[in-house]
C-alpha positions as CSV (number, residue, x, y, z in Angstrom):
1,M,-9.0,19.3,8.8
2,K,-7.9,17.4,5.4
3,Q,-8.0,17.7,1.8
4,I,-9.0,14.4,0.0
5,T,-8.1,14.6,-3.7
6,A,-9.6,11.9,-5.6
7,I,-8.5,11.2,-9.3
8,V,-11.1,8.8,-10.8
9,R,-12.5,8.1,-14.1
10,P,-14.7,10.9,-15.9
11,E,-17.9,8.9,-15.9
12,M,-17.8,8.6,-12.0
13,L,-18.2,12.1,-11.4
14,E,-21.8,12.2,-11.4
15,P,-22.3,9.0,-9.3
16,L,-19.5,10.1,-6.9
17,K,-20.9,13.8,-6.8
18,D,-24.4,12.3,-5.6
19,A,-23.1,10.1,-3.3
20,L,-20.7,12.8,-1.5
21,T,-23.7,15.4,-1.4
22,S,-25.6,12.7,0.3
23,A,-23.0,12.1,2.9
24,G,-23.0,15.5,3.7
25,V,-20.3,17.2,1.8
26,H,-20.9,20.8,1.3
27,G,-18.3,21.8,-1.1
28,M,-16.0,20.6,-3.8
29,A,-13.8,21.6,-6.4
30,V,-13.8,19.7,-10.0
31,S,-11.2,19.6,-12.6
32,E,-10.8,17.9,-16.0
33,V,-7.1,16.5,-16.0
34,Q,-5.0,14.2,-17.9
35,G,-2.4,12.0,-16.8
36,F,-1.3,8.3,-16.7
37,G,-0.3,5.9,-14.0
38,N,0.8,2.1,-14.4
39,Q,-1.0,1.6,-17.7
40,R,1.0,4.6,-19.4
41,G,-2.1,4.8,-21.7
42,W,-3.1,3.0,-24.6
43,K,-2.7,2.4,-28.4
44,E,-5.1,3.3,-31.1
45,F,-5.0,3.0,-35.1
46,Y,-5.3,6.5,-36.9
47,R,-5.4,6.2,-40.9
48,G,-3.7,2.8,-40.4
49,T,-0.8,3.6,-38.0
50,E,-0.6,2.7,-34.4
51,V,-0.5,5.8,-32.2
52,L,0.1,5.6,-28.8
53,L,-2.0,7.8,-26.6
54,N,0.0,8.2,-23.2
55,M,-2.5,10.8,-21.6
56,V,-5.7,9.5,-20.3
57,P,-8.5,11.8,-19.5
58,K,-9.6,11.8,-15.7
59,V,-11.5,13.8,-13.1
60,K,-9.9,15.4,-10.1
61,M,-12.1,16.1,-7.2
62,C,-10.9,18.1,-4.2
63,L,-12.6,18.3,-0.7
64,V,-11.5,19.9,2.3
65,V,-13.3,18.1,5.4
66,A,-13.0,17.9,9.1
67,D,-10.8,15.1,10.2
68,G,-13.5,12.4,11.5
69,E,-15.1,12.6,8.1
70,V,-12.0,11.5,6.2
71,E,-12.2,7.6,6.4
72,E,-16.1,7.4,5.6
73,L,-15.5,9.5,2.7
74,I,-12.6,7.4,1.5
75,D,-15.0,4.5,1.8
76,I,-17.7,6.0,-0.3
77,I,-15.4,7.2,-3.2
78,C,-14.0,3.9,-3.3
79,A,-17.1,1.8,-3.3
80,I,-18.5,4.3,-6.3
81,A,-15.4,4.5,-8.3
82,K,-14.2,1.0,-8.2
83,T,-14.4,-0.9,-11.3
84,G,-11.7,-3.3,-10.8
85,E,-9.8,-2.7,-13.8
86,V,-6.7,-0.6,-14.3
87,G,-7.2,3.0,-14.5
88,D,-10.0,3.2,-11.5
89,G,-7.8,6.3,-10.0
90,K,-6.2,7.1,-6.6
91,I,-7.0,9.0,-3.5
92,F,-4.7,11.2,-1.4
93,V,-5.4,13.0,1.9
94,T,-3.2,15.9,2.9
95,P,-3.4,18.2,6.1
96,V,-4.8,21.5,5.7
97,E,-3.5,24.0,8.3
98,E,-6.1,26.7,7.6
99,A,-9.3,27.5,5.8
100,V,-10.8,31.0,5.4
101,R,-14.5,31.9,4.1
102,I,-13.6,35.0,2.2
103,R,-16.9,36.5,2.5
104,T,-17.4,36.2,6.4
105,G,-13.9,36.0,7.5
106,E,-14.7,32.5,9.3
107,R,-11.8,30.5,10.0
108,G,-11.1,26.6,10.5
109,E,-13.8,24.2,10.5
110,D,-16.4,26.9,10.5
111,A,-15.2,28.2,7.1
112,L,-16.1,24.8,5.6
């Protein structure tokens, strides 16, 4: 099993959620987060003074899936979330040692 963590633009949440659900994803966790990457935020003017806003709002999606689904889901996320502009986001894939469904006690991929 693998955990896919995608950090994307907030406006990409609904299209991504719809595409991933259509691809057979049965569950995901979504969080609103703030951070910055290479762009280091942006500048705005507030009452005539330049202000550096260095924490950009993003959405973090976490999915735990079977190993064989990872590449397909990465392709879907990239296809939907890519605008070609700085700040499109990142995808991280990490191994998951165990999953347990609390209600039934199922373990491993059965718990997904």
